[in-house]
N, C-alpha and C positions, 0 to 999 in steps of 0.2 A: 583477845576479844570485846568485841564490839561495845562500847560501852552510851554512846551516842553518833547520832549522823545531823548533819544542819543541813540546811539545805535552802535556798530563798533565789528569785528568777532563774530556776532550771526549770525545763519542760514546762511539768501543770504548774509547777507552782510559782506566783509571780511573790507573796508574801514570804517569809522566812518560816518555815516550819522546823520541828523537834520532834525527832524518832528516838526517846531512850528506852536503854536497855535495863535502866535503876531500877532495882529491886526495892519496893518498901516494907520494907522490915519493918515497921509499925504492925506486920501481918504476920504471921506465923505459921502461915498455913502453908502445905506442899512445900515445907522447906527445902523436901529434894530439889526444886526446880530454882532454883537457886548457886550461884557460882558463890563461894566465898574468899577472897581472900583481902586480908589490911594493904589498902585502906575501903577496900569496892565487897560491893555484892550485887552481884550481876545476874540480869535471866538467861535460865540457856537456850528458850525458847521465846519468840513471838509470833501472831498471826495477824496479818490482814485484813482487816474484810474491806468492804463496798462496791458499790453499782460499779457497770460494765463503764471504762471510758469514765472514770474522776480522776485518778491517777495513781492508784497501786501499783502501776507497773511501771511510773515514771520515778515513783520513792526507789525503785528495784534499779531501772538505770542510772538515777544516782549514787547509789553505792557502789555502783561499777565503773560509773566516771572516777570515784574516790581511789579504786583499788588500782584504776588504769595510770591515774597523777601520779600514785603514791611508786608504781611500780616503773613509771618513764614510759606507759604503754603508749599506743595509738588512742589520744583523746573521741569519746563523742560522746559533746556535749553541746546542749543550744539552750539559749537562753530563752523563756517565755515568750508567744506570738503576742502577746494582747497589750505585751508593753514596750516603750523602745526603751527601751536600757540590754546593753549586748555583754554586759559582765555579771557574771556566773558567781554564787555565793556558792563553796564548802565546807564542810570541815567533819571533823571524824575524834573523837576519845576517844579511846582505847586500852586496852590493858595488853603489855610488852614485857615477859619474862618479870612480871612482876611488879610491875613499873606501873602507874598509868599516863598517858603521853598525851597529847591534847595539838591536830594539826587543819588553820586553817584556812583558805586559796581565794583569791578572787582571780580570777579568768575573762579577760575579753576574747567572746567567740569570732569576734569583727576579726580584730589584731593578730590573733593566737597569740597571745601575750599571758603573760602572769600578771595581772596588777600590783598583788601582795600576795606573800605566802607570813605565819607566822606558826613556830614547831617552839610546843611548851614543854615541861616537865611539872605533871602535876604532885604533890605530896601532902601529906597529912600529919599533923603533928600532933602530940599525946591528948591534945581537946579535942578534936576531932576536925578541926580549920585548917582549908586548903591552906598551900601556900602557892606560888606560883613559879617555877623554876622558868627564864626565860632562854632558848637557847638560837633561836634566830624572828628578827624581824625582815622583810623587806616588804617595804613600801614604797613604792615610784611614783603616789599618787600626793603623798603625804612627805614624801622627800627622807621618810625616815628609814634607819639601816643600822642594824644591829646584831652583834654573831656573841654568842661566847666564845668563839676563837677572834681573839682579837685582833690578829697578824690577817685577815681576810676582810674585815669590816672596812674599810677605807675604799674599798677595791668590791664589793659588793653592785654598785649604780651598775658598774664597765661589764657583769656577765648580762650573757642574753637572757632575755625574760622570753624567748619560747620556753623553755625547761626552769623545772622546778634549778636551789641553787648548787644544791646537793649534787645535783647530774652536769651541770656548768663547766663545773670548780673542782680542779686534782685535789679530791677531800684526802690524799696522801699527807698532802701539807695542811690539814687541817682533822684531828685531832676529832674535834663535837662536832664537826660536820660530817669526819667518815664514820659516826657511832651513829647517828642520826639518820645514814641512808642507808646504814646495815636494818637497824630499826625498820624504816617504813618496809624496804624492799624483801625480809622478809615476813613483816606482820603481811603487807601484801598477797602477797605468796602463796598463803594460808586459807586464802577466802575463794572458796568455789562458791561462784553463780550460776544458775540453773532454770532454762526456760523447759516448761514442762513438754510443748508442743514441738520443740528440736533441741533435744538434750543428746550431748555428744558422747556414742557411745565409745571411744575411743578407751573410755579409761577403765571400764570392765574390762573390755579386749586384752588390754597391756596386764591384768590384774590378776585375770581368769592364764594369762600365759606361763603364769608361776606354780607350778605347784606348794604354798606354803601357807603357813596359816590365816593370812590373811586374803587367800583366792576361798581358803574350805570356810571363811566366813560371808565371805560375797555369795557362795552358792549353796550357804545354808539360810540367809538374807529371803533369795529366790525363792528357793522351796519350799520355806515359810510362807512364805506370802503367797503363792499359787500351789494348793492344797493336793491336787492334783498332777503335778508335779515329780519326779522319783528321783531324775538327778541334770544337771547341770554343767557342761564341761567345754571347754576350747579344746575344737578335736584337730588331727592330722586329715590335710583334707582327703587322704584318701580313706577317711574311714567316713566320712556323709554319705549316710544312704538318703539319695534324692531320689527322682523321679524324671525323666527328660523332660523338662521345661521348666523343673521350678527354682532351673539360679536362675533366670530369666528374671523371678518375681522381685518384686519389690516391696518395700513396705508401706499400709496403707495410710500412714503419716510421714509427717519430715525428720519426727526424732529419731529417723533409722534411717533413711535414705540417702546416705549421702557416698556415691557411689566410688570412690577411691576409697573408700572403705565394706565394698560390699565384700570382697571375697572373702574378708579377717570373718564380716557379722556371719557369714555362712558354716563357718568351723566354728561359731558357738552353737551350741549340739541341745538340746532338751531331749526326754525321756520324757515320754508316757505307755505306761502298761507295759514295759522294756524296746518298745519304739524309739530311735532316736530318730529325731527328723530337725533340723534349721531352725532355729528361732524365730529366723528372722520370717520368714515365710510360712511359720505354724502356728506359734503361741497369737495369742491376743495382742491389740493394743494394749490394751493393760498392762497383761505380765511384761510385755517388750520394754514398754517403758521403766518398769521395777527394775527390768534387768540392767537396762542403761543405767539409774538409778541410785543402785545397788551398789556401784565402786566410787560413787561422791560420799553417801551416807554410812557406810564402813570406814569409808578412811576416815572420816570426816572425827568418827566416832572413836577410831585408833589410832586418830594421830593433833585428835583436839584443834580440828580445823574448821572455818565458819559456814556452812552450807547457807547458800543466802538461794530458795527457789520460788520463782513464778508462777502461780497457779498450780499449787503440790496438788490439788483433787481431780484434776486433770484427768480423768480417763479412767484411774483410783476408785475403788472401794471406800465407803467410807469408814469400814471398822479398821481398813489398812492404813490413810491416811493416820486414824486416831493412833495406831499400835506405833507407828514412826515417830509422830509426835511423846508419843510414852516415853520411846527410848531417849532423846535427848530427853524430856526433864527428870531420866533415870537418874540415883544417887550413885548408880557403878559409871554414869557420865560424869568425866571428872573436870572436864576444859572444850569439850564442844558445843559450839552454837547453831540452834535451826530459827532463821526467819524465812515467812512463806507468804504470800497470797492466797488465799481461798475465800471461796463463797459458800463451800459443805456446811450451813448452821450446825449441823452433829459434833462439831469441832468443839461451839461455843459453850464449853461445859466448865462453869467454874464449883460444881460441886465434886467433881470425881477429877479431873486434867488440870485447870490453867486456874493461876491467879489473877484477880482481876487484873494488874499491871501487864499482864500476859495477852492481853488484848486489845487488838487497837483497829482506829475505823480512818475510810477515806471518803471525805463528803466533799460536793460539787456541788455548790448554790450560785448565780449569776453573781455573788461579790466575789467570791475568791474560791481555791481550793483549801479544806483546812485537813489537818493531822489529831489525830486526838487516842486516850487511850479507855480504853474501858473503868482503869483506875480514881479517870479525872469524875466520878461520876459518887458521888457520896452513899452512902444512908440516907442523909433527909431527905434525897431524890430517888431513895425507892430501890436503888442500887447495893446491895450486899453479896459476901461471900455466899449465904443461900439464895441468893433470887433464880429467877427460872431465864437466865439470860437472855436463852434464846426465843421466847415468849417476848420479852422489852422490845428485841430485835424484829420479831415479825409485829409487830404493832407498830412500829418506825421510831419507836421514844426515842431510838441511841443513834439514830441515826444514816446517815451512811446507807440506806437503803432503796432500790430503783422503786418509779412509781410507773411502771408504764403500764398507756392506754392503749393496748394493744388490740381494745373493743371498736377505739375510732379506726383501726386500721378493715378490720372487720363490716364495720357498715358500710365501712365508705368502699371495701369490694361492692359486698352487695350493693348497695347502691346503683355502683357502673353494670352491674349485670341486669339490673332493674331497666336502666336505661336503656341497655341492648337491646334490650329485650323488645321493650317499647319501639325503637326505633325498627326494627325488623318489621314488625304488628303493623 
């Protein structure tokens, strides 16, 4: 599970920001929203609010960059365009197999090289004091090199800087480096990142092909999300009942408009009042998005995965987004995590749904981009568990709220029309 994300000079973020999934155990409210395993207490869910173009999606991109770095994937990372510094700094603290680890790296996007990397194991003693066990330090700026595997320490400067050390070296000769590689590869493989405007449908298709318990749970989820749907299934091509021309129709949104998967998508069939129809051409945009998202949600809950969703409320009814959040907060969820960006203030409910530290904000002004939690506000500032948070947010007290001046556009349009009318006369 993700415990903390650290970002500096990446995308919209120039100064360092910290996104934390640590639970504040001074509050006992909604204890089921917290996963507790010695030595940490981790939030199961976090929602991130903010105006358009402030940095919410940038935070998701940073998490994606961390996942790709740990998985040795093709990196998509950009430094902040407003400062002359090409070195991005990223870090993550996470729980894996009952142990807490921390990994930080600096990457030069111009040179495409890792300037430094530092991997730690974090332990707590009986008194709650944290102790860091260093496994690896590779710092080419300060010329500092350390490895728990002493037989590789002197060779570290000789390895390529274009990859992490564990992907450059033959880890079969270095026990701790091999363990570190297994940890970061396995952990990163458990993170799923979804943009609601471009959801890959393939995960749901693969699940639907197999008649098993997981497939039944996906079907139940989709049926429960669409009260008018009687069934949802993956059928043989000969069973698809469509009219001439239907096979050429495409989805209204990019979410399901993937040419190489179009035939398989047509085999996803919904049933309404006994009539079987291809989901791709007959279901609403919201239902299609739910169908695509269903595989990710069910698999996350079943297998204890981390699901990161950008714009969770896009085309989905507010009661449904609330239900999805409630599923992850539920006591029956023991290891899955959900982190999402959102605009719907109906979810901003600390009376029935969230702990304060589960609600986050991204705020942008002329000085920079800020990331902070509702938990940072105190009772002395008028923010309690019983406070009407939605009303506070509407009034702009919590920040991260757009202040649109659309009336100026309307006045300008009307002004231009009057000028044109005067000219014609």
